[in-house]
N, C-alpha and C positions, 0 to 999 in steps of 0.2 A: 573727460574721456573722449577719445577720437575714434570715430567709426570709419574704417577704410571703405573705399569705393567698392571693393570686392565684397565686403561684409554687407554693405547696404544693398548691393545688387542681389545678393543671395537672399536677404530678408524680403526684398520686393518680389523676387521670384516665388518664394514660399507663400507670401500673401496672395499673389495672383493664383497659384495652384489651389490654395485653400478656398478662395472666393469662387473658383470655377466649379467646385463640387456641387453647390446647389443647382447650378445650370445643368450639370450632368444628370442630376436627379430629375429635373424638369424634363429633359430630353428622354430619359429612360421611361419615365411615366407616360409621356405623350405617345411613345411607341408601344406601350404596355409590354415592355421588355423586362421580364422578371430577372433574367440573367444580368443585364446591365445594371439594374437596380441593386441586386445583391452584391455585385462587384464593387460597389461603393464602400462596402463594409470590410473590416478585417475578418479573417476566417472565424474568429471568435466574437465578432461584433454583436451588438444588441439593438433591436428595434423595439421602441415602446411608443404605442399609440393609445388613445383612450380605449381601454378594454382589450388591448393587444400587448403581449410580451413574447418576443421571439428572440432566441439566441442562436448564433451560428449562421454563417452565410447560407448553408443549404436550407435551413429552416426558414430563413427570411425569403429566399428565392421561392420556396414552395408556398409560403403564405401569400406573397405578391402574385404569383401565377394564378392562384385560386381567386384572389381579390380582383384581379383584372378581368376575370370571367364572371365575377359576381358583383359585389358592392361597388367596386371602382370601374366597372365596365363603362367605357366611353368617356371617362373623366380625364381631366388634365390637372396639373398643379402649377402653382406659381410660388415663387419665393425669392426674397431679397435679403442679403446679409445686412444686419444693422449694427453688429458689434463683433469684434474679434478680441479674444482675451488669451494671451499666452499663459500656459499652465506650467511650463518647464521645457527643457530641451525635447524637441520632437513631439510636443503635445499642445493643443490649443482648444479653446472653446469658441464656437461660432454660434451666434444668435441670429435667427432669421425671422421674418414675418412673411406670411403667404397664406396658402390654403388650397383647397380642392375646388375645382370648377366643375360643375355638373355638365353633362353633355350639352353642347350648343352654347354654353355660357362663355362670355368673354370678360365679364366683370365678376369679381368675387363678392358674394353676399356675406354679411356679417356672421351668419350662422355657420359658415364653412371656413372662416378665417382662423388662422392658428399662429402661435408663436412656437418656435422650435429651438431646441438646444442640440448642438452637434459637438460631440467630443471627438476630435480628430487626432490621430497619432501617425507618425511617419514610420512606415514599415517597408523594408526592401526598397527604399528610395521613393516611395509615393505616399501621399496622404490618404488615409482610409478612415472610415467611421468606426470608432470603438463603441460609441453609443449615440443613437439618435432618439430623441424624445420630443413629442409635441403635445400641445394642449390648446384648448379653445382660446382665441385671442380676447374675446369679450366675455364679460360675466354672463352666467346663465340666466 
Protein backbone atom coordinates (compact mmCIF):
# COMPACT_ATOMS: atom_id res chain seq x y z
CA UNK A 1 0.00 0.00 0.00
CA UNK A 2 1.31 3.41 -0.91
CA UNK A 3 0.37 6.46 1.14
CA UNK A 4 0.41 9.69 -0.81
CA UNK A 5 2.15 12.72 0.58
CA UNK A 6 -1.22 14.48 0.69
CA UNK A 7 -2.76 11.67 2.76
CA UNK A 8 0.26 11.57 5.08
CA UNK A 9 0.08 15.34 5.52
CA UNK A 10 -3.64 15.14 6.34
CA UNK A 11 -3.01 12.36 8.88
CA UNK A 12 -0.20 14.35 10.52
CA UNK A 13 -2.41 17.45 10.68
CA UNK A 14 -5.24 15.46 12.33
CA UNK A 15 -2.81 13.99 14.87
CA UNK A 16 -1.52 17.47 15.70
CA UNK A 17 -5.09 18.79 16.11
CA UNK A 18 -5.99 15.86 18.37
CA UNK A 19 -2.81 16.17 20.45
CA UNK A 20 -3.52 19.89 20.95
CA UNK A 21 -6.84 19.25 22.71
CA UNK A 22 -5.32 18.37 26.11
CA UNK A 23 -3.30 21.60 25.94
CA UNK A 24 -6.53 23.51 25.22
CA UNK A 25 -8.08 21.92 28.30
CA UNK A 26 -5.05 22.90 30.41
CA UNK A 27 -5.37 26.52 29.20
CA UNK A 28 -9.14 26.65 29.77
CA UNK A 29 -8.68 25.26 33.28
CA UNK A 30 -5.85 27.68 34.13
CA UNK A 31 -8.14 30.56 33.14
CA UNK A 32 -11.08 28.92 34.97
CA UNK A 33 -12.98 29.48 31.73
CA UNK A 34 -16.01 27.18 31.84
CA UNK A 35 -17.07 28.27 28.34
CA UNK A 36 -13.70 27.33 26.80
CA UNK A 37 -13.72 24.04 28.74
CA UNK A 38 -17.23 23.16 27.54
CA UNK A 39 -16.33 24.16 23.97
CA UNK A 40 -13.94 21.18 23.87
CA UNK A 41 -17.03 18.92 23.87
CA UNK A 42 -19.55 18.00 21.22
CA UNK A 43 -22.97 19.53 21.85
CA UNK A 44 -24.06 16.12 23.22
CA UNK A 45 -20.69 15.32 24.82
CA UNK A 46 -20.27 13.57 28.16
CA UNK A 47 -17.96 14.37 31.09
CA UNK A 48 -17.28 11.57 33.60
CA UNK A 49 -15.13 12.22 36.67
CA UNK A 50 -15.11 10.25 39.93
CA UNK A 51 -18.60 10.88 41.31
CA UNK A 52 -19.55 13.16 38.39
CA UNK A 53 -21.61 12.47 35.26
CA UNK A 54 -22.65 15.40 33.06
CA UNK A 55 -24.08 15.22 29.55
CA UNK A 56 -24.39 18.08 27.09
CA UNK A 57 -22.19 21.11 26.61
CA UNK A 58 -24.46 23.39 28.69
CA UNK A 59 -24.53 20.98 31.64
CA UNK A 60 -20.74 20.59 31.45
CA UNK A 61 -20.29 24.37 31.35
CA UNK A 62 -22.56 24.87 34.37
CA UNK A 63 -20.77 22.14 36.35
CA UNK A 64 -17.31 23.57 35.62
CA UNK A 65 -18.39 27.16 36.37
CA UNK A 66 -19.56 26.03 39.82
CA UNK A 67 -16.49 23.80 40.35
CA UNK A 68 -14.11 26.66 39.50
CA UNK A 69 -15.77 28.66 42.29
CA UNK A 70 -15.78 25.66 44.64
CA UNK A 71 -13.74 22.45 44.68
CA UNK A 72 -11.44 23.50 41.78
CA UNK A 73 -10.95 27.11 42.92
CA UNK A 74 -7.33 28.15 42.29
CA UNK A 75 -6.35 24.78 40.81
CA UNK A 76 -4.64 24.02 37.53
CA UNK A 77 -4.29 20.78 35.59
CA UNK A 78 -1.61 19.02 33.67
CA UNK A 79 -1.91 16.33 31.04
CA UNK A 80 0.17 14.59 28.42
CA UNK A 81 -0.98 12.23 25.66
CA UNK A 82 0.46 8.72 25.99
CA UNK A 83 -1.51 6.85 23.31
CA UNK A 84 -3.68 7.54 20.28
CA UNK A 85 -5.93 4.80 18.94
CA UNK A 86 -7.94 5.21 15.73
CA UNK A 87 -11.50 3.92 16.15
CA UNK A 88 -12.77 4.51 12.63
CA UNK A 89 -13.21 7.39 10.20
CA UNK A 90 -13.52 10.58 12.21
CA UNK A 91 -13.17 8.92 15.61
CA UNK A 92 -10.17 8.32 17.89
CA UNK A 93 -9.40 7.42 21.48
CA UNK A 94 -6.72 9.46 23.20
CA UNK A 95 -5.18 8.32 26.48
CA UNK A 96 -3.47 10.85 28.74
CA UNK A 97 -1.78 11.01 32.10
CA UNK A 98 -1.87 14.10 34.30
CA UNK A 99 -3.85 15.49 37.18
CA UNK A 100 -5.05 18.41 39.25
CA UNK A 101 -2.51 20.72 40.87
CA UNK A 102 -3.64 22.36 44.10
CA UNK A 103 -3.25 26.14 44.35
CA UNK A 104 0.43 27.05 44.48
CA UNK A 105 1.67 23.57 43.50
CA UNK A 106 3.95 23.04 40.53
CA UNK A 107 4.46 19.31 41.11
CA UNK A 108 1.71 16.73 40.86
CA UNK A 109 1.29 14.57 43.95
CA UNK A 110 0.29 10.91 43.54
CA UNK A 111 -3.09 11.45 45.18
CA UNK A 112 -4.17 13.87 42.44
CA UNK A 113 -2.67 11.99 39.48
CA UNK A 114 -5.09 10.59 36.91
CA UNK A 115 -5.29 8.63 33.70
CA UNK A 116 -7.92 9.80 31.25
CA UNK A 117 -9.58 8.49 28.15
CA UNK A 118 -10.83 10.92 25.55
CA UNK A 119 -13.17 9.73 22.79
CA UNK A 120 -12.87 12.35 20.07
CA UNK A 121 -15.01 12.74 16.96
CA UNK A 122 -14.65 15.06 14.02
CA UNK A 123 -17.73 17.24 13.67
CA UNK A 124 -18.11 20.25 11.40
CA UNK A 125 -14.41 20.09 10.53
CA UNK A 126 -13.05 20.06 14.09
CA UNK A 127 -12.19 17.47 16.70
CA UNK A 128 -14.41 17.54 19.79
CA UNK A 129 -14.91 15.33 22.81
CA UNK A 130 -17.75 12.85 22.61
CA UNK A 131 -16.71 11.41 26.00
CA UNK A 132 -14.05 12.36 28.54
CA UNK A 133 -13.49 10.12 31.55
CA UNK A 134 -10.73 10.00 34.14
CA UNK A 135 -9.82 7.90 37.14
CA UNK A 136 -7.05 7.88 39.75
CA UNK A 137 -3.70 6.88 38.29
CA UNK A 138 -2.54 4.99 41.35
CA UNK A 139 -4.29 2.31 43.41
CA UNK A 140 -6.19 3.56 46.44
